[in-house]
C-alpha positions, 0 to 999 in steps of 0.5 A: 500499500502506498503511504502518502505523508502527512503535512501542515500546509502554511501560509505565513503564520496561520497553518492550514489543515493537511490535504492530499493532492488533487490527483490522490483525492480524485483516484480515492473518489474513483475507487470509492465510486466504483466500490459504491456501485456493487454496494448500491446494487445489493442494497437496492439503491439503483433503483432509486436514484435519489438514494444513489445521489445521495450516497455519491454526495457523501462520498464526495463530502468524505473526500472533501475532508482531506481535499483542497478546494480546487479538487471539488469540480473533479471529484463532482465530475468523477461521481457524476460519471459513475452516477450518470453512466451506471445508475441513470442510464444503467448500461455505462452510456453517458448522456447529458439530460440538460438542467437536471444534470447540471443540478446533479453536478452542482450538488455533488461539487457542493457536497465536496466543498461542504466536506472541505469547508468543515475541515477548515472550520474544524481545524481553525476551531482547534487552532483558536481553542489551542491559542485561547488556552496559551498552547501553541500548535506545532508540526512534527518537525519542531515542538515548542522549547521544552514543552509539548505540542498542543494535542500532541502528547507523544511529540516533544523535543526530546522525542525529536532528537532521540531516534527510535521506532517512530523517529527515523 
C-alpha cells in the first residue's frame, strides 16, 4: 500500500489543515465511486436514483475532508460519471439530460466543498482553542522549547532528538 505523508500546509503564520493532492483525491473518489456501485446494487439503491445520489454526495463530502477546494469540481465530475452512466442510464452510457444533470453536478460539487469547509472550520476552531489556552500548535518538525505540542502528548523536543521506532 502506498503511504502518503501527512503535512501541514502553511501560509505565513496561519497553519492550514493538511490535504492530499488533487490527483490522489480523484483516485480515491474513482475507487470509492466504483466500489459504491455494487453496494448500491445489493442494497437496492440502483432502483432509487435519489438514494444513489445521496450516497455519491456523501462520498464527495468524505473526500472533501482531506482535499483542497480546487479538487471539488473534479471529484464531482468523477462521481457524476459513475452516477449518470451506471445509475441513471444503467449500461455505462453517458448522456447529458440538460438542467437536471447540471443540478446533479452542482449538488456533488457543493457536497465536496462542504466537506472541505467543514475540515477547515474544524481546524480553525482547534487552532483558536489552542491559542486561547496558551498552547501553540506545532508540526512534527519542531516542538515548543521544553514543552509539548498542543494535542500531541507524544511529541516533545526530546522525542524528536532521539531516533527510535517512530523517529527515524
